[in-house]
N, C-alpha and C positions, 0 to 999 in steps of 0.2 A: 164410090171408091172403097175398095176393101180395107178393112181395119188392119193396121200393121201389128205384127206380133214380134216383140223384142225378147230375145233369149237372155237370161241372166248368165253372163259369161264369167262372173267373178269366181265361182267354185272351180271352174276349169283353169283359170289363170293361177289360182292358188295351188292347185294340184301340179301344174307344170313347174311352178317355182319350187315346190317341194321335191319334184323329180330332179331338177337341175342341182339342187342342194345335195341330193344323195349322190349324184355323179361327181360333183365337184364340192366336197365338204368344206373346203377352206374359202368358200365364196369365190370371189373373183380377185381376191387380194394378191394371189401369187401369179396371176396371169398378166403379163405385160402386154403382149400383142396376140399371140396365137397359141392355142393349146390343142394338140391332136391326141385322140384316144382311139384305141382299137381293141378288138377281141379276136378269138380264134375263128370267128365266122367270116372273116375276110371283109368285114364292113368297118369303115372308119368314119369318125366324124371329127371335124375341126371347128373350134370356136375362135372367132377373131373379134376382138373388141374394136368397135369403130367409134364409139363415143363413151366417155366415162365422166360422170358427174358425181356429186356428193351422195345422192341416194339412188341414182338411176344409171344403168349401164345398157348400152345397145350393142348387141353382138350379132354376128352373122354365123349361123351354124350350117356347115356344108357336110353332107353325107356322101361318101363315095364307096364304091365297091371295087374289089380286086379283080372283077371279071367284067366283061363288056357284053352288052346285048342291045340291039336297036330298040327293044321294047322297054328297057329300064333307063330311067333318067336319074341323075344325081340330084336329089332334092336340096334346096337351099332356103333357109328360113332367116329372116331378119327379126330378131326378138328384142323387145324392150323389157328389161328386168328392173323392177322397182323394189329395192330392198326395204324401204320403209313400209310399204304396203304388202310386201311378200307376195308379189304377183309377177308373172312372166307372160307376155302377150305377143303373139305373132303380129308384126306390123307389115310384113311383106313376105310373099312366098313366090318363088320363081320370078315371073314378070308382073305379078299382081301386087298392088299395094293399096293402102287406105281402104280397107274393107269396110263396107257399110254393115250395120247390124242386121239388116234385112233387105232382101231384093225381091222385086216383083219378078214373076216368072211367066213367060220367057223374057229374057233381057238380052241386050246387045252382046255381052260377053259370055252368055250362056252359063252364068254363075248360078249355083244352087241358091235357093231361098235363104238358107242358113250357112252360106259360104264361110263367113268369119268363124263360126263355131266349128265347122268341119276342119278348117285349117289348123285351129288350135288343138282340136282333138287328134289330128294327125301328128302334130308335134309330140303330144303326150304318148302316142303309140310308139313313136321312134324312141323316145326317152325310156319308156317301159321296156322296150326290147333290149336296150343296152343295160338296164338295171337287172332284168329278170331272166335273160336267156340262159337256161341251164347248160346248154352245150358250150357256151362261151367261157373263155377264161376271164379272170378279172380284167377290168380295163387297165391299160398301161399307158403311161405318158410317153408319147412318141417324139414330141418335139415342142420346144418353147423358145420363142424368139426373145432376146434380151430387150 
């Protein structure tokens, strides 16, 4: 049986938490249910709080485009944000949830060996896009439900 190799995900989770804090500096105190943000690139994302506890918040982040193409899907992430540990971890992406730290390859779902790490890296890339895109206008609040 091959030896399993587990990747240390903590620095990635900490970086994603820092990115979320840059996008939403006031933490999640001002968000009651839904926060939508957009820039001039015609890409929007919405955060919806589905669970809120003393130190942990679970949000669904949906990314949408103002254009349609059969080749482009609208990504959806379910993210657990732990304020006391300063980490943000993807716990579901599209129809996949409960990622294992390591997969044998090939496997039934044809998931990558390091699928969990790749999904969290993808979240970081989307957050970086909204933070750093030089063509984009600053993010603006589009809507917030009471």
